LUMMIPA-875671 format. One record per atom (N, C-alpha, C, O, CB): residue in three letters; x, y, z. Coordinates in pm, whole numbers. Glycine has a CB too. Layout:
BEGIN
{type:ALA x:X y:Y z:Z}
...
***
This chain:
BEGIN
{type:THR x:57 y:-131 z:16}
{type:THR x:-5 y:-4 z:30}
{type:THR x:81 y:144 z:1}
{type:THR x:200 y:136 z:32}
{type:THR x:-53 y:-8 z:171}
{type:VAL x:41 y:263 z:-50}
{type:VAL x:106 y:339 z:-86}
{type:VAL x:44 y:448 z:37}
{type:VAL x:-72 y:416 z:61}
{type:VAL x:100 y:357 z:-242}
{type:LEU x:85 y:555 z:112}
{type:LEU x:12 y:594 z:183}
{type:LEU x:-3 y:760 z:134}
{type:LEU x:108 y:812 z:122}
{type:LEU x:57 y:554 z:317}
{type:VAL x:-85 y:825 z:113}
{type:VAL x:-132 y:954 z:40}
{type:VAL x:-191 y:1016 z:197}
{type:VAL x:-289 y:963 z:250}
{type:VAL x:-270 y:926 z:-114}
{type:HIS x:-122 y:1129 z:259}
{type:HIS x:-148 y:1156 z:364}
{type:HIS x:-169 y:1307 z:346}
{type:HIS x:-77 y:1366 z:290}
{type:HIS x:-55 y:1105 z:453}
{type:LEU x:-306 y:1399 z:395}
{type:LEU x:-323 y:1521 z:431}
{type:LEU x:-375 y:1596 z:572}
{type:LEU x:-467 y:1542 z:633}
{type:LEU x:-388 y:1546 z:345}
{type:GLU x:-328 y:1697 z:613}
{type:GLU x:-375 y:1788 z:735}
{type:GLU x:-520 y:1781 z:769}
{type:GLU x:-614 y:1801 z:693}
{type:GLU x:-347 y:1937 z:708}
{type:SER x:-523 y:1754 z:883}
{type:SER x:-667 y:1744 z:909}
{type:SER x:-695 y:1885 z:880}
{type:SER x:-635 y:1940 z:973}
{type:SER x:-713 y:1692 z:1059}
{type:TRP x:-753 y:1989 z:803}
{type:TRP x:-759 y:2105 z:794}
{type:TRP x:-841 y:2163 z:670}
{type:TRP x:-803 y:2174 z:554}
{type:TRP x:-638 y:2141 z:803}
{type:THR x:-938 y:2189 z:716}
{type:THR x:-1060 y:2247 z:621}
{type:THR x:-1027 y:2239 z:427}
{type:THR x:-1066 y:2165 z:337}
{type:THR x:-1077 y:2440 z:677}
{type:PRO x:-933 y:2361 z:433}
{type:PRO x:-862 y:2386 z:281}
{type:PRO x:-864 y:2248 z:215}
{type:PRO x:-928 y:2221 z:113}
{type:PRO x:-689 y:2447 z:286}
{type:MET x:-782 y:2156 z:290}
{type:MET x:-754 y:1980 z:229}
{type:MET x:-855 y:1891 z:190}
{type:MET x:-852 y:1774 z:151}
{type:MET x:-692 y:1886 z:334}
{type:GLU x:-962 y:1990 z:211}
{type:GLU x:-1083 y:1857 z:178}
{type:GLU x:-1091 y:1906 z:3}
{type:GLU x:-1126 y:1827 z:-84}
{type:GLU x:-1291 y:1877 z:293}
{type:TYR x:-1058 y:2032 z:-20}
{type:TYR x:-1064 y:2049 z:-181}
{type:TYR x:-974 y:2022 z:-211}
{type:TYR x:-960 y:2058 z:-328}
{type:TYR x:-1087 y:2159 z:-247}
{type:THR x:-867 y:1958 z:-166}
{type:THR x:-745 y:1914 z:-233}
{type:THR x:-683 y:1780 z:-254}
{type:THR x:-628 y:1713 z:-166}
{type:THR x:-661 y:1972 z:-181}
{type:ILE x:-699 y:1745 z:-391}
{type:ILE x:-644 y:1619 z:-449}
{type:ILE x:-498 y:1606 z:-477}
{type:ILE x:-444 y:1674 z:-564}
{type:ILE x:-709 y:1595 z:-570}
{type:PRO x:-429 y:1512 z:-397}
{type:PRO x:-299 y:1546 z:-392}
{type:PRO x:-270 y:1460 z:-551}
{type:PRO x:-340 y:1362 z:-577}
{type:PRO x:-213 y:1490 z:-232}
{type:SER x:-149 y:1512 z:-661}
{type:SER x:-144 y:1455 z:-764}
{type:SER x:-84 y:1343 z:-761}
{type:SER x:-82 y:1285 z:-870}
{type:SER x:-105 y:1518 z:-841}
{type:LYS x:3 y:1254 z:-613}
{type:LYS x:6 y:1140 z:-604}
{type:LYS x:-54 y:1035 z:-615}
{type:LYS x:-25 y:917 z:-634}
{type:LYS x:28 y:1135 z:-550}
{type:LEU x:-182 y:1118 z:-596}
{type:LEU x:-316 y:1017 z:-605}
{type:LEU x:-322 y:952 z:-726}
{type:LEU x:-347 y:831 z:-724}
{type:LEU x:-458 y:1089 z:-592}
{type:PHE x:-304 y:1006 z:-829}
{type:PHE x:-362 y:966 z:-973}
{type:PHE x:-236 y:859 z:-982}
{type:PHE x:-264 y:739 z:-984}
{type:PHE x:-376 y:1110 z:-1115}
{type:GLU x:-100 y:901 z:-988}
{type:GLU x:17 y:820 z:-1009}
{type:GLU x:31 y:709 z:-950}
{type:GLU x:115 y:625 z:-982}
{type:GLU x:120 y:876 z:-984}
{type:ILE x:-50 y:697 z:-856}
{type:ILE x:-52 y:533 z:-771}
{type:ILE x:-154 y:464 z:-806}
{type:ILE x:-166 y:342 z:-793}
{type:ILE x:-66 y:528 z:-607}
{type:MET x:-244 y:550 z:-860}
{type:MET x:-405 y:499 z:-927}
{type:MET x:-353 y:425 z:-1088}
{type:MET x:-396 y:320 z:-1135}
{type:MET x:-543 y:683 z:-962}
{type:TRP x:-247 y:518 z:-1151}
{type:TRP x:-242 y:461 z:-1280}
{type:TRP x:-203 y:333 z:-1251}
{type:TRP x:-273 y:237 z:-1283}
{type:TRP x:-155 y:528 z:-1379}
{type:ALA x:-61 y:318 z:-1171}
{type:ALA x:3 y:220 z:-1130}
{type:ALA x:-48 y:93 z:-1061}
{type:ALA x:15 y:-12 z:-1045}
{type:ALA x:76 y:271 z:-1066}
{type:GLU x:-185 y:122 z:-1021}
{type:GLU x:-250 y:26 z:-999}
{type:GLU x:-196 y:-28 z:-848}
{type:GLU x:-179 y:-150 z:-843}
{type:GLU x:-239 y:-64 z:-1119}
{type:LYS x:-175 y:26 z:-760}
{type:LYS x:-122 y:35 z:-622}
{type:LYS x:-258 y:58 z:-565}
{type:LYS x:-360 y:105 z:-616}
{type:LYS x:-3 y:156 z:-589}
{type:HIS x:-222 y:-3 z:-404}
{type:HIS x:-366 y:-6 z:-309}
{type:HIS x:-289 y:134 z:-227}
{type:HIS x:-178 y:139 z:-174}
{type:HIS x:-410 y:-195 z:-183}
{type:VAL x:-353 y:201 z:-236}
{type:VAL x:-382 y:321 z:-172}
{type:VAL x:-440 y:346 z:26}
{type:VAL x:-544 y:308 z:80}
{type:VAL x:-496 y:364 z:-280}
{type:THR x:-371 y:391 z:61}
{type:THR x:-375 y:414 z:199}
{type:THR x:-409 y:594 z:185}
{type:THR x:-339 y:683 z:136}
{type:THR x:-211 y:358 z:284}
{type:ALA x:-538 y:599 z:246}
{type:ALA x:-537 y:773 z:238}
{type:ALA x:-625 y:784 z:300}
{type:ALA x:-745 y:757 z:301}
{type:ALA x:-552 y:863 z:111}
{type:SER x:-508 y:855 z:389}
{type:SER x:-577 y:971 z:561}
{type:SER x:-613 y:1076 z:515}
{type:SER x:-568 y:1158 z:595}
{type:SER x:-460 y:1035 z:700}
{type:VAL x:-694 y:1158 z:396}
{type:VAL x:-757 y:1244 z:385}
{type:VAL x:-872 y:1232 z:366}
{type:VAL x:-926 y:1121 z:364}
{type:VAL x:-721 y:1299 z:328}
{type:ALA x:-958 y:1379 z:343}
{type:ALA x:-1105 y:1387 z:351}
{type:ALA x:-1157 y:1434 z:261}
{type:ALA x:-1085 y:1432 z:161}
{type:ALA x:-1154 y:1447 z:442}
{type:GLY x:-1275 y:1490 z:243}
{type:GLY x:-1307 y:1538 z:123}
{type:GLY x:-1317 y:1443 z:-59}
{type:GLY x:-1347 y:1327 z:-88}
{type:GLY x:-1202 y:1644 z:133}
{type:GLU x:-1280 y:1544 z:-130}
{type:GLU x:-1265 y:1521 z:-238}
{type:GLU x:-1141 y:1413 z:-269}
{type:GLU x:-1176 y:1335 z:-358}
{type:GLU x:-1260 y:1642 z:-289}
{type:ALA x:-1061 y:1398 z:-240}
{type:ALA x:-950 y:1257 z:-226}
{type:ALA x:-987 y:1150 z:-206}
{type:ALA x:-968 y:1050 z:-275}
{type:ALA x:-860 y:1251 z:-129}
{type:ALA x:-1067 y:1166 z:-70}
{type:ALA x:-1112 y:1023 z:-55}
{type:ALA x:-1249 y:970 z:-96}
{type:ALA x:-1292 y:855 z:-87}
{type:ALA x:-1102 y:994 z:76}
{type:ASP x:-1304 y:1077 z:-140}
{type:ASP x:-1434 y:1050 z:-226}
{type:ASP x:-1342 y:911 z:-369}
{type:ASP x:-1361 y:795 z:-407}
{type:ASP x:-1511 y:1266 z:-317}
{type:ILE x:-1256 y:1013 z:-394}
{type:ILE x:-1184 y:930 z:-546}
{type:ILE x:-1115 y:752 z:-514}
{type:ILE x:-1092 y:660 z:-592}
{type:ILE x:-1008 y:1053 z:-609}
{type:VAL x:-1101 y:763 z:-384}
{type:VAL x:-1083 y:707 z:-328}
{type:VAL x:-1149 y:583 z:-305}
{type:VAL x:-1100 y:474 z:-335}
{type:VAL x:-1069 y:766 z:-275}
{type:LYS x:-1296 y:605 z:-233}
{type:LYS x:-1379 y:519 z:-226}
{type:LYS x:-1417 y:466 z:-324}
{type:LYS x:-1420 y:343 z:-336}
{type:LYS x:-1456 y:548 z:-175}
{type:GLU x:-1464 y:571 z:-440}
{type:GLU x:-1550 y:558 z:-584}
{type:GLU x:-1471 y:452 z:-656}
{type:GLU x:-1538 y:365 z:-711}
{type:GLU x:-1558 y:712 z:-686}
{type:SER x:-1346 y:445 z:-665}
{type:SER x:-1244 y:372 z:-722}
{type:SER x:-1236 y:254 z:-684}
{type:SER x:-1192 y:169 z:-762}
{type:SER x:-1134 y:419 z:-708}
{type:GLY x:-1269 y:226 z:-583}
{type:GLY x:-1210 y:123 z:-490}
{type:GLY x:-1057 y:86 z:-488}
{type:GLY x:-1024 y:-33 z:-481}
{type:GLY x:-1278 y:2 z:-519}
{type:ILE x:-995 y:152 z:-492}
{type:ILE x:-809 y:143 z:-516}
{type:ILE x:-765 y:148 z:-402}
{type:ILE x:-646 y:126 z:-383}
{type:ILE x:-722 y:266 z:-598}
{type:GLY x:-865 y:181 z:-283}
{type:GLY x:-813 y:157 z:-151}
{type:GLY x:-905 y:167 z:-44}
{type:GLY x:-1026 y:150 z:-56}
{type:GLY x:-712 y:240 z:-124}
{type:HIS x:-829 y:205 z:95}
{type:HIS x:-877 y:236 z:198}
{type:HIS x:-863 y:407 z:270}
{type:HIS x:-759 y:472 z:262}
{type:HIS x:-822 y:133 z:269}
{type:VAL x:-968 y:450 z:325}
{type:VAL x:-959 y:605 z:401}
{type:VAL x:-947 y:579 z:517}
{type:VAL x:-1005 y:476 z:552}
{type:VAL x:-1078 y:708 z:394}
{type:VAL x:-889 y:637 z:597}
{type:VAL x:-881 y:677 z:733}
{type:VAL x:-884 y:829 z:737}
{type:VAL x:-855 y:912 z:651}
{type:VAL x:-754 y:620 z:800}
{type:THR x:-936 y:844 z:883}
{type:THR x:-930 y:981 z:916}
{type:THR x:-815 y:1031 z:900}
{type:THR x:-722 y:966 z:948}
{type:THR x:-965 y:1010 z:1034}
{type:PRO x:-784 y:1163 z:828}
{type:PRO x:-659 y:1243 z:855}
{type:PRO x:-543 y:1266 z:1022}
{type:PRO x:-604 y:1282 z:1128}
{type:PRO x:-726 y:1380 z:818}
{type:MET x:-456 y:1264 z:1022}
{type:MET x:-371 y:1269 z:1131}
{type:MET x:-478 y:1196 z:1275}
{type:MET x:-523 y:1243 z:1379}
{type:MET x:-316 y:1450 z:1149}
{type:ASN x:-484 y:1051 z:1205}
{type:ASN x:-538 y:975 z:1340}
{type:ASN x:-481 y:852 z:1294}
{type:ASN x:-506 y:769 z:1206}
{type:ASN x:-717 y:968 z:1379}
{type:PRO x:-359 y:877 z:1421}
{type:PRO x:-250 y:772 z:1383}
{type:PRO x:-317 y:622 z:1456}
{type:PRO x:-244 y:527 z:1427}
{type:PRO x:-73 y:824 z:1458}
{type:GLU x:-422 y:586 z:1532}
{type:GLU x:-498 y:509 z:1586}
{type:GLU x:-544 y:429 z:1454}
{type:GLU x:-497 y:317 z:1436}
{type:GLU x:-601 y:581 z:1673}
{type:GLU x:-618 y:473 z:1377}
{type:GLU x:-735 y:430 z:1285}
{type:GLU x:-604 y:368 z:1146}
{type:GLU x:-605 y:269 z:1072}
{type:GLU x:-873 y:604 z:1234}
{type:LEU x:-508 y:482 z:1161}
{type:LEU x:-444 y:391 z:1076}
{type:LEU x:-377 y:264 z:1097}
{type:LEU x:-380 y:166 z:1023}
{type:LEU x:-370 y:449 z:1028}
{type:GLY x:-308 y:283 z:1222}
{type:GLY x:-246 y:176 z:1224}
{type:GLY x:-352 y:44 z:1262}
{type:GLY x:-305 y:-70 z:1256}
{type:GLY x:-131 y:201 z:1318}
{type:ALA x:-480 y:61 z:1297}
{type:ALA x:-589 y:-20 z:1305}
{type:ALA x:-582 y:-72 z:1125}
{type:ALA x:-548 y:-185 z:1091}
{type:ALA x:-743 y:76 z:1370}
{type:LEU x:-608 y:-5 z:1064}
{type:LEU x:-628 y:-6 z:862}
{type:LEU x:-501 y:-110 z:878}
{type:LEU x:-530 y:-227 z:903}
{type:LEU x:-586 y:196 z:726}
{type:TRP x:-368 y:-75 z:867}
{type:TRP x:-259 y:-142 z:813}
{type:TRP x:-253 y:-277 z:917}
{type:TRP x:-203 y:-380 z:874}
{type:TRP x:-118 y:-38 z:809}
{type:PHE x:-308 y:-271 z:1064}
{type:PHE x:-306 y:-410 z:1071}
{type:PHE x:-400 y:-529 z:1031}
{type:PHE x:-373 y:-649 z:1036}
{type:PHE x:-292 y:-420 z:1176}
{type:ARG x:-550 y:-453 z:976}
{type:ARG x:-598 y:-546 z:919}
{type:ARG x:-568 y:-555 z:733}
{type:ARG x:-608 y:-643 z:658}
{type:ARG x:-738 y:-532 z:969}
{type:LEU x:-487 y:-433 z:698}
{type:LEU x:-443 y:-510 z:577}
{type:LEU x:-364 y:-633 z:565}
{type:LEU x:-389 y:-720 z:481}
{type:LEU x:-381 y:-436 z:511}
{type:PHE x:-223 y:-644 z:689}
{type:PHE x:-121 y:-718 z:752}
{type:PHE x:-227 y:-866 z:768}
{type:PHE x:-204 y:-975 z:714}
{type:PHE x:-55 y:-631 z:913}
{type:HIS x:-301 y:-845 z:825}
{type:HIS x:-385 y:-1005 z:819}
{type:HIS x:-470 y:-1043 z:705}
{type:HIS x:-494 y:-1161 z:678}
{type:HIS x:-491 y:-1023 z:938}
{type:ASN x:-518 y:-939 z:637}
{type:ASN x:-595 y:-962 z:511}
{type:ASN x:-521 y:-952 z:394}
{type:ASN x:-581 y:-862 z:336}
{type:ASN x:-702 y:-874 z:498}
{type:ARG x:-428 y:-988 z:321}
{type:ARG x:-345 y:-947 z:214}
{type:ARG x:-436 y:-956 z:119}
{type:ARG x:-370 y:-930 z:18}
{type:ARG x:-220 y:-1022 z:189}
{type:GLN x:-587 y:-984 z:72}
{type:GLN x:-695 y:-954 z:-40}
{type:GLN x:-683 y:-844 z:-19}
{type:GLN x:-617 y:-770 z:-93}
{type:GLN x:-838 y:-1002 z:-44}
{type:LEU x:-753 y:-798 z:105}
{type:LEU x:-728 y:-598 z:61}
{type:LEU x:-662 y:-548 z:21}
{type:LEU x:-691 y:-432 z:-9}
{type:LEU x:-716 y:-501 z:128}
{type:LEU x:-566 y:-583 z:0}
{type:LEU x:-455 y:-500 z:-98}
{type:LEU x:-479 y:-486 z:-237}
{type:LEU x:-438 y:-394 z:-308}
{type:LEU x:-319 y:-564 z:-100}
{type:GLU x:-569 y:-610 z:-280}
{type:GLU x:-586 y:-596 z:-428}
{type:GLU x:-639 y:-489 z:-513}
{type:GLU x:-740 y:-439 z:-464}
{type:GLU x:-653 y:-685 z:-460}
{type:VAL x:-607 y:-443 z:-611}
{type:VAL x:-655 y:-355 z:-671}
{type:VAL x:-682 y:-358 z:-803}
{type:VAL x:-766 y:-285 z:-856}
{type:VAL x:-598 y:-277 z:-649}
{type:ASP x:-588 y:-468 z:-880}
{type:ASP x:-592 y:-481 z:-1046}
{type:ASP x:-709 y:-404 z:-1120}
{type:ASP x:-824 y:-445 z:-1106}
{type:ASP x:-611 y:-640 z:-1089}
{type:GLY x:-690 y:-321 z:-1179}
{type:GLY x:-759 y:-268 z:-1285}
{type:GLY x:-864 y:-185 z:-1231}
{type:GLY x:-956 y:-163 z:-1310}
{type:GLY x:-810 y:-369 z:-1373}
{type:ARG x:-874 y:-131 z:-1109}
{type:ARG x:-973 y:-33 z:-1049}
{type:ARG x:-939 y:75 z:-1050}
{type:ARG x:-1029 y:156 z:-1028}
{type:ARG x:-1009 y:-46 z:-932}
{type:GLY x:-841 y:115 z:-1068}
{type:GLY x:-763 y:276 z:-1087}
{type:GLY x:-776 y:327 z:-1253}
{type:GLY x:-813 y:441 z:-1282}
{type:GLY x:-563 y:263 z:-1044}
{type:GLU x:-744 y:237 z:-1344}
{type:GLU x:-772 y:257 z:-1514}
{type:GLU x:-938 y:216 z:-1503}
{type:GLU x:-1003 y:269 z:-1592}
{type:GLU x:-659 y:125 z:-1643}
{type:ASP x:-990 y:161 z:-1441}
{type:ASP x:-1146 y:174 z:-1468}
{type:ASP x:-1215 y:325 z:-1427}
{type:ASP x:-1287 y:400 z:-1494}
{type:ASP x:-1224 y:51 z:-1371}
{type:TRP x:-1176 y:334 z:-1324}
{type:TRP x:-1169 y:491 z:-1298}
{type:TRP x:-1168 y:593 z:-1358}
{type:TRP x:-1266 y:668 z:-1362}
{type:TRP x:-1094 y:522 z:-1253}
{type:PHE x:-1078 y:611 z:-1406}
{type:PHE x:-992 y:684 z:-1509}
{type:PHE x:-1070 y:640 z:-1615}
{type:PHE x:-1110 y:748 z:-1657}
{type:PHE x:-829 y:650 z:-1522}
{type:ARG x:-1114 y:562 z:-1682}
{type:ARG x:-1196 y:512 z:-1806}
{type:ARG x:-1335 y:607 z:-1744}
{type:ARG x:-1340 y:711 z:-1811}
{type:ARG x:-1219 y:302 z:-1822}
{type:SER x:-1398 y:606 z:-1687}
{type:SER x:-1555 y:593 z:-1619}
{type:SER x:-1527 y:764 z:-1661}
{type:SER x:-1620 y:819 z:-1721}
{type:SER x:-1596 y:520 z:-1404}
{type:GLY x:-1444 y:818 z:-1640}
{type:GLY x:-1456 y:954 z:-1618}
{type:GLY x:-1489 y:1080 z:-1788}
{type:GLY x:-1509 y:1044 z:-1904}
{type:GLY x:-1293 y:979 z:-1531}
{type:PRO x:-1485 y:1178 z:-1750}
{type:PRO x:-1531 y:1224 z:-1869}
{type:PRO x:-1445 y:1287 z:-1956}
{type:PRO x:-1378 y:1369 z:-1894}
{type:PRO x:-1625 y:1299 z:-1850}
{type:THR x:-1415 y:1283 z:-2089}
{type:THR x:-1310 y:1267 z:-2175}
{type:THR x:-1245 y:1399 z:-2197}
{type:THR x:-1304 y:1502 z:-2167}
{type:THR x:-1354 y:1205 z:-2299}
{type:LEU x:-1119 y:1401 z:-2252}
{type:LEU x:-1103 y:1567 z:-2252}
{type:LEU x:-1191 y:1617 z:-2329}
{type:LEU x:-1276 y:1675 z:-2262}
{type:LEU x:-971 y:1628 z:-2301}
{type:GLU x:-1213 y:1622 z:-2455}
{type:GLU x:-1322 y:1660 z:-2515}
{type:GLU x:-1452 y:1732 z:-2430}
{type:GLU x:-1485 y:1850 z:-2419}
{type:GLU x:-1356 y:1545 z:-2578}
{type:ASP x:-1494 y:1641 z:-2391}
{type:ASP x:-1587 y:1634 z:-2293}
{type:ASP x:-1556 y:1764 z:-2171}
{type:ASP x:-1640 y:1848 z:-2140}
{type:ASP x:-1578 y:1475 z:-2234}
{type:LEU x:-1440 y:1758 z:-2124}
{type:LEU x:-1385 y:1887 z:-2058}
{type:LEU x:-1348 y:1984 z:-2077}
{type:LEU x:-1305 y:2062 z:-1993}
{type:LEU x:-1322 y:1887 z:-2013}
{type:THR x:-1357 y:2005 z:-2227}
{type:THR x:-1331 y:2121 z:-2329}
{type:THR x:-1429 y:2181 z:-2327}
{type:THR x:-1443 y:2292 z:-2275}
{type:THR x:-1302 y:2097 z:-2463}
{type:GLU x:-1537 y:2095 z:-2401}
{type:GLU x:-1633 y:2156 z:-2387}
{type:GLU x:-1730 y:2198 z:-2272}
{type:GLU x:-1841 y:2244 z:-2299}
{type:GLU x:-1671 y:2112 z:-2451}
{type:ARG x:-1694 y:2184 z:-2165}
{type:ARG x:-1786 y:2207 z:-2033}
{type:ARG x:-1693 y:2331 z:-1963}
{type:ARG x:-1728 y:2417 z:-1882}
{type:ARG x:-1803 y:2044 z:-1915}
{type:TRP x:-1538 y:2304 z:-2039}
{type:TRP x:-1473 y:2476 z:-1973}
{type:TRP x:-1549 y:2585 z:-2092}
{type:TRP x:-1578 y:2699 z:-2054}
{type:TRP x:-1233 y:2498 z:-1989}
{type:ILE x:-1569 y:2558 z:-2185}
{type:ILE x:-1569 y:2631 z:-2320}
{type:ILE x:-1738 y:2688 z:-2293}
{type:ILE x:-1769 y:2784 z:-2364}
{type:ILE x:-1534 y:2510 z:-2483}
{type:THR x:-1810 y:2653 z:-2229}
{type:THR x:-1984 y:2666 z:-2239}
{type:THR x:-1962 y:2792 z:-2117}
{type:THR x:-2016 y:2902 z:-2129}
{type:THR x:-2110 y:2483 z:-2181}
{type:THR x:-1842 y:2738 z:-1959}
{type:THR x:-1872 y:2776 z:-1846}
{type:THR x:-1799 y:2925 z:-1887}
{type:THR x:-1833 y:3026 z:-1825}
{type:THR x:-1820 y:2677 z:-1719}
{type:VAL x:-1707 y:2930 z:-1985}
{type:VAL x:-1640 y:3042 z:-1991}
{type:VAL x:-1743 y:3115 z:-2074}
{type:VAL x:-1762 y:3232 z:-2042}
{type:VAL x:-1496 y:3032 z:-2045}
{type:ASP x:-1811 y:3067 z:-2172}
{type:ASP x:-1914 y:3156 z:-2240}
{type:ASP x:-2000 y:3239 z:-2197}
{type:ASP x:-2014 y:3358 z:-2226}
{type:ASP x:-1981 y:3101 z:-2298}
{type:SER x:-2085 y:3144 z:-2094}
{type:SER x:-2179 y:3172 z:-2000}
{type:SER x:-2117 y:3292 z:-1863}
{type:SER x:-2195 y:3371 z:-1812}
{type:SER x:-2224 y:3014 z:-1943}
{type:VAL x:-1994 y:3286 z:-1828}
{type:VAL x:-1990 y:3365 z:-1745}
{type:VAL x:-1952 y:3514 z:-1823}
{type:VAL x:-1971 y:3622 z:-1766}
{type:VAL x:-1900 y:3309 z:-1641}
{type:ARG x:-1890 y:3501 z:-1979}
{type:ARG x:-1843 y:3612 z:-2076}
{type:ARG x:-2005 y:3686 z:-2094}
{type:ARG x:-2001 y:3809 z:-2102}
{type:ARG x:-1759 y:3538 z:-2245}
{type:LYS x:-2125 y:3630 z:-2102}
{type:LYS x:-2230 y:3639 z:-2146}
{type:LYS x:-2329 y:3725 z:-2042}
{type:LYS x:-2428 y:3792 z:-2070}
{type:LYS x:-2263 y:3509 z:-2180}
{type:LYS x:-2280 y:3703 z:-1935}
{type:LYS x:-2335 y:3776 z:-1807}
{type:LYS x:-2224 y:3901 z:-1779}
{type:LYS x:-2246 y:4003 z:-1712}
{type:LYS x:-2346 y:3658 z:-1661}
{type:ALA x:-2149 y:3880 z:-1821}
{type:ALA x:-2027 y:4028 z:-1784}
{type:ALA x:-2085 y:4171 z:-1800}
{type:ALA x:-2014 y:4269 z:-1779}
{type:ALA x:-1882 y:4036 z:-1907}
***
């Protein structure tokens, strides 16, 4: 498992560490000590487990569980599946253009 952690601070709930995406592409299990959007991605993708940020007891309990049940570390294909299920670059480009155009018209 690869540990991804952020501080327990409200602005961090809107942060997605770039290393999370790299780990997902590499199809590695993620131990995510995060909240908010990053936690949602880990849960939705099934690429790992989430614990409360800055909670060493919860992190230790998870790692104890992973040590005793290695099957929980298996994530083959889940990272790639998550990326494929998302919007395409073309979809994101169209959304961006539409949003900018909408803002421009209101100005």
